N, C-alpha and C positions, 0 to 999 in steps of 0.2 A: 834588584839584589836578592841574594839567597842566604839569609842569616841562618844560623842554627835555630831550629824551631823552639828549643828550650829557652832561647833568649827573649822570645817574644812573650808579651803578657796581654794587656788590654789592647784589643783591636779596634780600629776605626770601622771595620766592616769586612764583608766577604763578597767575592764576586765570582761567577763561573758560568759556564755555558750550559750547565744542567743543574738549575736550582729548583727545588720543589717548593712551590708557594701555594697558597690556596687557589691561585689561577691555574696551576698546572706546572708541569716540567718545562722550563725554558731558560734561555740565557737571561742573566739578571744580576743585580747587585743589591746588598742589604747594608745599610748604614746602622752602626751600633752607637748608642749613647746612653750612658748610666745604666749599663746592663741590659737594655732593651732594644728592640728593633725599632729604628725610626721610620718616618714616612718619607715621601719623596723629597720634602724640604728640609729633613733633619741634617744638621751640621754634625759630622761625626766627632769623636773624641779627638781633641787637638793633640798633635804630635804622635798619634798612634798610627799603625801600619795597617794598610788594607792587605788582606790575604787573597790571592788569586788561586782558585781551586781548578782552573783550566777545564779539562773535560771530565773531571771527577764529579761524582754526584754530591750535591749539597742538600742535606735532609734535616728535618727537625730532629732534635735529640730524642732518643728513645725514653719513654716513661714506662718504667717497669712496675706494674701494680702489685706483683707478688713474686718476690725471690728469696728463697731460703738457703741458697748455696753458701751464704756467709757461715752457716753452721759448720761446714767442712773446714773453714779457716780457723774457727774457734776449736773445733774437736775433729781433727782430721782422721783419728782412729778412736774407738770407744776407749774412754778413760785417759786420753792424751789431750790435754787442753793447752791452749796458748793465750797470752793476754789479749784482751779485746782491742786495745789500741793498735797493737801491731796487726791483728787480724783485720781490723777495719781499714787500715792503710793498705794492706794487701788487696782487700776487696775493692776499695776505691780504684786502685790501678786497673783491676780486671774490668770494673764497670766502664771506664772510660775507653779502655782498649776495645770494648765491644759496643761502643756507641750509646751506652746507657747514661744519660745526663741526670735523670731523676730516678732514684731507687726507693721502693717501698720494701723494706726488709721484713720478711715474714717471721716475726718474733712470736713464739708460741708460749701461751701460758696454760699449762695442762696439769691435770692430776697426776700425770706420769712423773713429774719432778725431773731432776737432773738437768740435762741440756735444755729441756722444755719446761722448766720450773721457774719459780719467781726469782731466785738469786741470779740466775743466768740473764734473765730478761732486765733485771736491774743493772747488771754490769753493762749490758748493751746501751741503756739509756745513759749511764754515767760516762761511758766512753764516747758516745756521740756528743755529749755536751762538752767534753774535753777536746775532741778531735775536730769538731765541725770546721773551725777556721782552716785547719790544715788539709781538709779533704777537698778534692776537686769536683766531685759530682755533688748533687743534691740528695741528702739522705734523709728518708722519713721511715716511720715504723708503721707496719701493717700488723696489728696485733691479732694473732690468731688464737682465739679463745676457745678451748674445749668445753663444750656445753655442760658436761657433767662435773666440771670443776666448780661447783656452786660456792665453795669456800673461797675462791679466788675473786669473786665478783667485786668485793670491797676494794682490793688493790688495783684491780683493772680500772674501776671508776676513779680512783685517785689519780692514776697515770692519765687517764682521759681529761680530767678536770685540770690537771697541770700542763696540758699541751704537749704531752710527750708522745701521744698516739695520733696518727693522721688518718688512719683507716682501720675499721674493725670488721673482722670476719668471724662467724660462728662456725666452729668445727665440731663434728662428732665422729671421732675415730673409735669410740668405745665398742660399737657392734663388731668391728673387725677384730679388735683386740680380744673380745670376749670369745669369739669363735676360735681363737687360738689357744684358750685354756686347755691345757693337756699336751700342747705342742711345745715341749720344753725347749727344744732347740731353737725354735723361731723366737719364742718370748724372751730367750736369753739375750738375743741381740737388742731387743727394746730395753731389757733390764740394764745392759751395759750402758746404753745411751742415758738411762735414767740414773746411773750411778748407784745401783742397789743390786741385792742378790735376787734370785729367781722368785724365792718365796715372797719377799717383800713386794715385788712387782705384781705378783698374782693377787696379793691382798689389796694392792692399790686398785687393781681392775675391779675386784668385788666391792670395795668401798664406793667406787664411782657408780657402779651399778645400782647400789642401794640409795643413791641420791636421786634416782629417776624421777620421783614424785615432785621434787623441788626444782627440776630444771626449767619448766615452762615459766614460772614466776620469776626465777633468777634471769633468764634471758630477756623477758620483757623489761625488767629493771635495767639490765646492762644496755640494751639497745635504746632505751629512753634516755639514758645518760649520753650515749653517743650522738643521738640526734640533737640533744640539747647543746652539745658542743659543736654542732655543725659538721659532724663526720658522716660519710657515706658508710653503710653497713652491708656486708655480703653475707651469704650462707655458702658453705662449701660442701662440694660433692653431694648435691641433691640427688637422691636415688630415683625419684619419680615425680610425677606432676603434682601430686597432692602435697608432697613435702615442699616444692617451690611455692605453691600457693600459701602454705602455712607460714613460710618464712617471709613472703611478700607481705602478708598481713602484719607480721611482727615488725616490719619496717626495714627489712633487708632488700634494697633495690638492686643489689648486684648478685647474680647467679654465677658463682665461681666453680668452674669445672663440673657442670651438671653431668650426671652418670648416664643419663638416657636421652635420646633425641626428644622424647615426650616432655621431659623436664625443661629442655631448652625451648621447645615450641611454646610451652606455657609461659616461660619467661619472656619470650618475645611478645606474646599476646598481652602480657601485663606491663609492657614497656620497660622491663628490666634490662640492664647491661649484662651481656652474657660473655663470660671469660673462659677461654681455653689455654692450654699450655703450648708455647711455641715449639718445645721439643717434640710434641705430638706431630706437628707439621713436618719438622726437619727429619724425624725418623720414619715418617710415613704411617704413623698410627700410635696409639696409646700403649704405654707398657702395662696398663692395668685393665685392658679391655674396655675402656671408656670409648665414647664415640670418637671417630676419626675427625681431627679438628679441621683438616682440609675440606672434608666433605661438609662439615659444619659451616665453614666460611662460604663454600659454594652454594649452600642452601640459605644463606643469609641469617644463619643462627649462631654467629660469632661476632662479637663487637670488639673484643680485646684479646690479644695474645701476650702471654707473660713468660718470663724466663723459667719460672717454676724452680727448677733445680739446676739450670744450666745457662749461665749468663750469655754465651754466644748465640743462643737460640732465636731471640726476637729478630735480630738483624737477618740471620740466615733465612728465617721463616717467611718474613715479609717478602724478601727478594725472590725466594723460591716460588711463592704464590704468584708474584708478578711474571717471573720467567716462564712458569707453566701455563700462563694465560687463565689462571683461576679467577683473578680480579685484576684490574689495572694497578700500576705502581702506586698511584695517589691513593687508591682505596686500600690496598695492602699496607701502605705506610700508616694510614690512619689507625689501623689495628694496634700499632705499637707507639703511637704518639698522640694524635688528638682524642681518640676515644678513650684511652685510659686516663688522660687528663680530665675529661668530662666525667668519667665514672667516679673519679676520686674528688671531684669538686674543685679542680685547679683550673681556674679561668685564664691564668696568666702564661700558659705554655702549652705546647703540642703542635703549633703551627709557626711557619715563618712568615708572620704577619706583622704589620706596624702595631706597636704597643705590647707585643708578646715578649717574654724573656728571650734574650739573645742566646738561645741554646740550640746548637747545630753541630752536625757531624759531617765530615767529608769522607766519602767512601769510594774505594776502588772496586768497581764491580767487573773488572775486565776478565777475571778468571771465574768461569762459571761454576756456581756452587760454593765458591770460597770468597765471599765479600770481606774486604779488609778495611778497617777504620784507619784512616791516615791522619785524621785530626779530630778532636773533640773540643768544642767551644762551650763554655758554661758562663752565662751572664756576660757575654762579650769578652771573655778572657780565655785565651788559648791554654787549655788544660793538659792536652795531650797531642803529641804529634810523632809520626814515625818517619817523616821525611822533611826535606826543606821545601818551602813554597816560594813562588815568586811573590814578593811584597813591594809595596809603593808607599812612601811616606807622603801624608798630607795631600793626597789627591785621589780622585775617584778613578776606578779602572773602567775602561770602555768594555762593555760586555761582549 
């Protein structure tokens, strides 16, 4: 039978001729029970339907460790804001349509203020608490803390202790901002995002610069709070090897977007997880002259690819790497599923294995370069579908 996909809810399982499990890509079937993938003897959810993916790819759901494209849903133009509830609903649809079943929203707490200040972050936490049951994907917060915002450490610690933050990254964008002092046209763009005039924004830059002597102790205190709460911690945009060593000693076991191959190589030697942006792969290079992510994957210096600012990128990047023969599909897919799960400390997802969360996507890869998500399953529930699928009630499907 071929019911309307929107009428389906909890699934008994999924079957297909191209299912990517830890054993590789092969015909197979996965039974779901209580939101998890069962073993060979698991009885599927009574009365639920099996979904037949046919020749489409069945892949673990994408785990996006760093995505801040939600900011455009909240503030699509400088000074133009929309309620967080509506913005999150819109973003949730985008995530599922692009195969992202677990999202770490990059919420910034910065000396800049405005969109990246405390009030906006608090609105995000409040909206997530209100909306969580209505959202289809799994939503987490990746707190991006600007290191020179020493006055914000207390509130960040409160959020961490309250369980509102699931991943912490230390960011230092102050040097690039300071270099722009005198470039009024460029700084005005940031002032608009910060919802202040140019003079006020320049004063904020100088105030942040004046806090330099207090940054080291403040970051040690913040990372200690994160580790006490069981959170993984990253540093962002390490410019060189010595900076990566410093942040490693501080407890940052994830190197997010290292700016030089040397920084990435040191991260590898230290056993750190190395993160690059999936848009870098899709576009064929960085828009900021950072290392080419495809070459970093080829060199074994990339463990995780994230959406960064573009939700379609992880799916497209992983399949592009496989199509170009850079790495096999299974290895490419780990960059957007199993590896980010491990980097974030999530032991319950990232692979289509028994005991894991029943988070899977069905992908049509028949059009080269334009993979399309036909279905997204989160916790064994069909949350998104763009077509009807062959389904069967109360019986397993022959692979």
